[in-house]
N, C-alpha and C positions, 0 to 999 in steps of 0.2 A: 477713308479719304482724309480724315482730319490729320492723321499721322503723316501722310504723304505731303499735305500742304505745309505742315510744320518743317519737314525736312527740306522742301524746296525753299522755304523762307530762310532757313539757316544757311543753306548753300549760297543763296543769293546774297546774304549779308557777308559771307566769307569771300565771295568773289568781288565784292566792292573794294576799291582801293582803301588801304589803311591810312589814317591820319597820324600825325605826329603824336597827338594826345593818346590815341588808342594803343600805339606801339609802346609808348612810355608807360601806360597803365598796365599792359600785359607784362612788361618787363618787371615792374614793381610787384605785381602779383606773384610772378615766378620767384623773385628774390625773397619775398616775404614767406612764401610757402617753404622754400628750402631752409630759411632761417628758423621758421617755426619747427620744422622737422628736426633740425640740429638742436634747437633749444630744448625740445622735449625728448629727443633720442639720446643725447649725450648724458644727461643725468640718469636716464634709465639704464644705459650701457654701463655707466660707472658703478651704479648700485648693484647691477647683476653680475658684473665681473670682478668686483672687489673681493679679495680673499678675507677669510675669517681669521682674526688674530685674537686669541684669548690673552688677557693681560697677565703677564708673568710678574711674580714678586721681585722685581729687579732690585729694589732698595734693600730687601732682606738678604739677597744673594751677594751683592757687592760689599756688604758690611764685613764679610770674612776676608781678612788680609793676612799675609804671612807674618806680620808683626804681632798679631794677636796670639798670645801664648796659650797653648793647650796644656793644662795641668794633668799629669799622669801619676796618680797616687799609688804607692806601694806600702802595704800595711805589715808591720813586723810586731809580733807578740813576744815579749821577753818572759821566759819561763825560768824562774830561779827559786831555789829553796827559800831564800829570804826575798820576798817581793820588793821590787824597786819602788821608791817613793815617787810622788808626783814631781818633786823637784829634780830627781834623777832622770825621769822620763823627759821632762822639758829640756834638761841639759843635753841629753842624747839627741833629741829631735832637732834642737837648734844647731848643735855641732855637726850633725849629718848634713843638714841643708847648707850650712856654710861650706863644708867640704865639697859637696856636689856642685854648688855654684862656682866655687873657685876652680874646679877642674873642668868646667864646661867650656869647650872651644867656642870661639866667637861665631855667631851665625852669619852666613853669607847674605848678600842683598836679597836674593829671591828664595831663600830657604825658609820653610815653615818652622816657626818656633814651637818647641815642645819643652816642657819643664817637668822632669821627674821629681816627685816629692815623697819623702819618707814620713809615714805616720807611725808613731810608737805607741803600743798598748802593752798592758801587763796581763800575763796569763797564757793560755793555749789558744792558738788560732783556730777558727772554724775550718772545716774541710771545704774550702771555696777558693777559686782562683784569685790571686792577688793578695792572699793572706798567708803569712809564713810564721813559723814558730822557731825561735832561737833559744835553745836550752843551754843554760849556763852551767859550767863545771869549773870549780876552782881547785887548786892544789896540783895541777898538772906540771910536768917538767917544762913544757914549752907552750907557746901560744899557738893554737891551731884551730881550724874549723873543719868539721866533718859533715859534709853535706849529704843528706839522704835523698832518695828519689821523691819522697812524699811531702814536699813543701816544708821541710824542716831541716835544721842543722844544729849540731852540737858545737858550742863555742867553749873551748877550754883555755883557761888562763892560770898562771902560777899563783897569783895573789888576788884577793878580792878588791884591792885598791886599783887594780888595772882594768876592772870590768867596764867602766864607762868609756875609757879611752879605746879599748879594744872593740867595743860595740860600735863606737863612732866610726872607726876605721873600717870595720867589716861591712856595716850597712852602707856607708858612703861608697865603698868600692863596688858593692853589688849594684846600687842605684846608678852611679855614674857610668859604670861599664855598660849597663843595658841601654842607658840613654844614648851613649855614643854609638852603640850597635844599631839602634833604631834610626839615628840620623844618617848612618852609612847606607841603610837600605832605601831611605827616601830618595827619589831621583835627584832632588836638588842638592844633595850633599856633595861637598867638594872633594872629599877623600873617601877612600874605600879601604876597609879592613877585612881581609879574608876573601874568599871566592864568591863575592856577591854577584858577579856576572852570571853565575850558574843558577841563581834563584829565580823561580818562575813568579809571575804575577799571581796574586791571590785569585782563586776561583772557588765558587761554592762546591765544585765537584771536579775531580781529576779522573780521567780514564787511564787506569794502569793496565798495561798489557805485558804479560810475561810470555816470552817466546823462547822455545827450544829450537835452535838452529843447527842442523846437522850439515856440515860443509859438503861431505861426499858420501851420501848414502849408497851409491852404486858400488864403489870399491871398498867401502868401509863397513861399519857396523850399523844395524838398525837400532836407533836409540829412542827410548821413550822415557817418560818421567811420571812420578806420582805427585803431580803438582798440587792437586786438590788437598791432599793431606798435608803437604808442606806449607801451603798457604794457611791452613787452619792452625798449624802448630807454631809457625814463626811470624807470619805477616799479619794475621788477623788481630792480635792484640794491639799493634800499632794502628791499624784501621779503626778499631773501636775507640782508642784514645783520641784520635783526630776527628771522630764523627761529629761531636758537638760543633765543630768549627768548619770542617770541610769533609766532603765524602770522597773516599777512594773507591772507585768502581773497578774491581779486579777481574780481568779475563786472561785466558791463556790460549796458546796455540803452539803447534809443532810445524816447523817448516823444514822441508828437505831441499837443500840448495845444491844443485849439481854444478858447482863452479867455485872458483876461488874468490876470496874477498878482494876489494879494490886494491889492497896493498899486499905484496908478497913478503911473507916472513923471511928473515935472514936464517940461513942454515947454520947449525952448530954441530959439534960432535955428538951431542946427546939430544937432538931435537931441533927446534926452531925457536926464534925469539923475535919480539917486536920492540922497537925503540919508541921513546916518547914522542918524537916528531911524526911517527906513523899512526899514532892513535887517533888524531882528529879525522883521518881519512879512512879509517877502518870500516866504518858503518857504510853499507851500500844501500841506502834507502830506496833508490829507484828500482832495483832488482829484488830487494828483500821486501816482501809484501807485509808490512806491519799494519794490518787492518785493525780497526777499532769498532767495537759494537756501539760506541757513543761518539758520533762524529762532531757533536756540538761542544763537548768539554775538552779542555787542554789534555793532550796525550802525554803519558810518561811511559816510555818504552824501555824494557829491561830484557836483555838478550843473554841467554845462556848458550854460548857458542862452543860447539863441539868440533874441533879441527879434524881434518882428514887424518887417518891413521899414520900416513907417511910424514905428517907435520908434528906429530905428538912425540914428546910433550912440548907444548907451546908455552913460552914464558914471556914476561914483560921485563925488559931491562931498562934502567935509567942510569946513565953514566956508568954502565958496566955492572951496576948493582941490581940484583933481582928484587923486584917489588911485588906487591900482591898481584894476583891473576885477574884483577878487575880494574876498570877505569870508568870515570864519569864523563859523559858527553853533555856539555853545557846546554841548558834549555831543551834537552831532548830525552835523556834517560841515562842508561848505563849498560855496560857489557861485562860479563864474567866468562872466563875461559875455563871450560871443563875438560880436563884430560882424562881419558879412560884408562883403566888398569892396563899394565904392560901385557897381560895375558890375552887381551882382546884381539881377535882375528877377524878378517873380512867375512861378512855374512853372519857374525854373531848378533844375537839379540840382547841388548842391554837396557835394563829398566833402572833408572836412577831413583833410589828410595828417598824418603824424607831425610834419613840420616846422611845420605850422599849429598843431598841438596842443602844441608844446614849451613855449610860455609858460604855457598853462593847466595842463599837467602839473606845471610848476614851482610854480604856486600850490597845486595839490593836495598835492604833496610837503611844502610848507611847512605846510599845514593839518594833514596827518597828524602831522608833528613836534609841532605845538602840542597836538593832541588826545591823543597818547600821553604827552606830558610831556618831550620832548627839550629841554634847555636850549639857548638860542641863544647864550649867552655862555660856554659851557663850553670850556676849564676855567678861563679867567682873563679878566678885563676890564682895560682900561687904567686907569691911575691917574696922579696927578701925579708919583709917584716912579718909575713903571715904565711904559715903552712896550711895549705888547703887540700883536702881530699874529697873529691866528688865521686860518689858511688853511682855507677851507671845503672840505668833502669833496664836490666837484662831481661825482665819478663815482658815488658811492654814496648821497649824500643825508644821510649821518650819519658823523661821524668816530669814531675809536676812543675819544677822550676823551668825546664825547657819549654814545656807546653804553654805556660803563662807568658814567657818571654816572646814566643812566637805569636801568641794571641795579641799581645800589646803592639808588636810591630805591624801585624795585619790591621789592627784597629787604627793606628796612626796613618797607615798608607791608604786604607779605604776612606777615611775621613778626608784626606787630602785629595784623593781621586774624585770624590763626590763634589767637593768645593770647586776644583779646577774644571770639572765637566759642566757644572751648572753655570759658572761664569763664562765659559766658552759658549754655552748655549745662548746666554743673554747677549753676548757680543755678536753672535751670528744672527740672531733675530733682529737686532738693531741695525745691522749692516744690510740686511735684505728685507726691505719693506714689503715685498710681495710674497714673503714666505708664509705659508699657512701654519697657524698655531691653534690646534684643536683643543677642546676642553680636556681630553684625556692627557694631553701633554702637560697642561697646567696642573692637572691632578697629580701626575707623577712628580712634577717639580715641587708641588706643595708637600707631598708625602716625603720626598727626599729631604726637604728643609726640616720638616718635623722630626725625621730620624736623626738629622744632625744635631738639632737642639736636644733630643733625647739622649744622644751620646754624651754631650757635655754635661747634662743634668745627672746622668748615671755616674759619671766620673767624680762628681762633687758630693755624692751621697756617702759621706763618712759618718760613722764607722760602718754603715751598711753598704759597703762597696760591692756592686754587682757587675763584675767584669764581663760575664757572659752576656748580660743584657746590653751593656755598652758596645761590645763587639758586634752583636747581632744588629744593633741600630746602625752602626757605621757601615757594616756590609750591606744592609738594606738601602742606606742612603746612596752608596756607590752604584748599586745595581739599578735603582730607580733613575738616577741621574743619567747613566749610560743608556738606559732604555728610552728615556725621553730624547736624548741627543740623537740617537740612531733610529728614531721612529721613521717608518717608511713614508708617512705623510710629509715629513720635513725633508728627508733626504731627496725626495723627488723634486723639490723646488730649488735645490742648491745649484742646479745647472740650467736654470730658466731665467736668463737676464732680461732686462727691459728691451734690448735690441730685438729679441724674439717677438715681443708684442708689437713693436713697430713694423716688423716685417709681415706680421699677420694682418694688421688692421689698415695699413697704408693702401692696399688695393681696393678697400671698400670706401675709404673716406676721400682719397685723392681725386677720383673721377668726379665726385660731387662737389668738391671744393673748388676745382679750377673753373668750371662754368659760373659758379657763384661769385668768385672773385672777378671774373670778366664782366658779368652783369652789373655788379656793384661799380666797377670802374666806368662802364658806359653811363649808368644812372648819374654818377657824380659829374662826369663830363657834360652830360646833357643839362644838369642843373646849373653848372657854371656858365654854359652857353646861354641858357635862358636868362640868368641874372645879368649877364653882360649885355644882352640885347634889350632888356627892359628900359634902361635910361635912354636909349636911342629912340624907342617908340614914344616915350613921354615927351621928349624934346620935339619930335616931329609933330605931335598933336598940338603942342603949344604954339608952334609956328603957324 
């Protein structure tokens, strides 16, 4: 009964007519309740929806500018029967640097500055990248330089009085030539020397795929090859030499393609031929399945193409002159044409032996050198003043001079890539305030910066110059910077602008905001009405 009485009393009060004071009070209570909800809810919503942003070392990253010169030292040891004096060493070192500085082209506005420096020592160089031995021989008929594959050279001069001048010219030509080559490979360079457009970007691993492609196995011969033995004999030494810096993962396959290539070779009296303008369209990647066992690494495709018997022998003509039977495909790989013996008949089984593949493997090695960026004229080219003979590294496919030059170019480029990526990351984070920056991103950035500092420190450690460590630090810096920039937690926020937030939260806050504003408007209007009526009541009481 008590509850029923209370309910009847409540309904009785509600059924009574409301006064102005009660309506005004209820309105104030409603407005205060909504305001209290917003005052407590908005900070809670802000704190729970705020993204986490680890603080990046922006000041340390932006301090790297193109104008800051990166010193790249090259150490030469002079081995002579009569050791050079310290005064002679200082004279040669000063003269070389003056020659290099005078031959250096002016840097463009956005080009990263590098400065090759020659350090001169006496004796025999250690077996380490970046250290070279120049053996002096006097009494020769002419001035010449005989460069061996193993980071050494023999400098021959007619008279002992010419030794210092010849050494200055030789060393300055080596250092200045490589510096210009490195600046050509760097993307900001304004000029290009050689076929630099064919050079691939550095990667810690390349997937090399060797493919035997038989154009017409139905009406032709069944061709196979002993590629495993050929790789071991010819290609593996180059793979081993490059292994400290990049890994070449080699695989092979045989494809039987029952159809012509995208271009039709011109017919001649004794076979067919391809012209230079047909070569870029020769590779038919859509129909030729060049599969790779490693889809994450950059691919290098090398095709041994066996033409149909009716098209053999197939040759490559350039301006009517026969050239080699192989050609390079920029940023992709290379092709070599294998013509079978004239005695081959349809249905014959032909197995290409390692000896048969020697010429073609030589083409593939040359194409690999071009694609990864190995200079063919390292370390020095002949001139009118200096006769130079560079002995090729026939056993390994790359000499110590060439390998060091490649390593230094990769070092410079990896350092620049790391700096540019880190600075792009900082600009991106600053421009998108709602981008998530997790602690692992900051850790990668910190490690990349530490690797950059370690690269510069390793290059300044003379005479204990450790190029392998400097290169590894630069490669690690570039890899960590790109890993931080393309982290999935950051990429997902690139396409989430503030307009999306407004579209999500407006349906929640707008319905509550409009009644609140209407109630506030009525309360303010009621207050103004009450204040306006108060002087009238006081005057009536006075009367």
